[in-house]
C-alpha positions in Angstrom: 5.3 16.9 -28.7 4.2 19.6 -26.3 5.4 19.6 -22.7 2.5 19.5 -20.2 3.4 21.3 -17.0 -0.1 21.5 -15.7 0.3 18.6 -13.3 3.6 19.5 -11.7 3.7 20.5 -8.0 5.5 23.7 -8.9 2.4 25.0 -10.6 0.4 24.4 -7.4 3.0 26.0 -5.2 2.9 29.1 -7.3 -0.7 29.8 -6.3 0.1 29.1 -2.6 -1.1 25.5 -2.2 1.0 23.3 0.1 2.1 20.2 -1.7 3.9 17.2 -0.3 7.1 16.4 -2.3 7.0 13.5 -4.7 9.3 10.7 -3.5 10.9 8.6 -6.2 13.1 5.6 -5.6 16.0 4.3 -7.6 15.0 1.2 -9.5 18.3 0.3 -11.3 20.7 2.1 -13.5 19.5 5.7 -14.1 15.8 5.0 -13.5 13.7 6.5 -10.7 10.0 6.0 -10.3 7.1 6.0 -7.8 4.4 4.2 -9.8 3.0 7.4 -11.5 6.1 9.4 -12.3 9.3 8.1 -13.9 12.6 9.8 -14.4 15.3 8.2 -16.6 17.9 9.0 -19.2 16.7 9.1 -22.8 18.2 9.5 -26.2 15.2 10.6 -28.3 14.3 14.1 -29.4 13.0 17.1 -27.5 9.5 18.5 -28.5 11.1 20.9 -30.9 13.3 18.2 -32.6 16.7 18.6 -30.8 18.5 15.5 -29.8 18.2 14.6 -26.0 21.8 13.2 -25.9 21.2 11.0 -22.9 19.5 13.8 -20.8 17.3 13.1 -17.8 13.6 13.0 -18.6 10.6 13.2 -16.2 7.4 11.6 -17.4 3.9 11.2 -15.9 2.4 8.0 -17.4 4.5 8.5 -20.5 3.7 12.2 -20.9 6.8 14.4 -21.1 6.9 16.8 -18.2 10.5 18.1 -17.9 14.1 17.3 -19.1 17.5 18.4 -18.2 21.2 17.4 -18.1 21.1 17.0 -14.3 18.5 14.9 -12.4 18.8 17.1 -9.3 17.7 20.1 -11.3 14.6 18.3 -12.5 13.9 17.2 -8.9 14.3 20.7 -7.5 12.0 22.3 -10.1 9.3 19.7 -9.6 9.4 19.2 -5.8 10.8 15.7 -6.1 12.8 13.8 -3.5 15.1 11.2 -4.9 15.8 8.1 -2.8 18.7 5.8 -3.6 18.1 2.1 -2.6 
């Protein structure tokens, strides 16, 4: 699976476009979403076949955007604000 980074706010910021941060709310244990984007822990495989090992994964309508060990690193890279309920 190929990671699609064409829709992330960071790409738009790189060309000087002002982008509002994406706000994602906590919807239970290790799940953040806002209707379009969803960030949660997953145990599958990375696009090149390595195990995720319960890493945080950011998806846009089920399309893999980014993954990392720490959710705050994903949020910072993709201009996301995480809100706990």
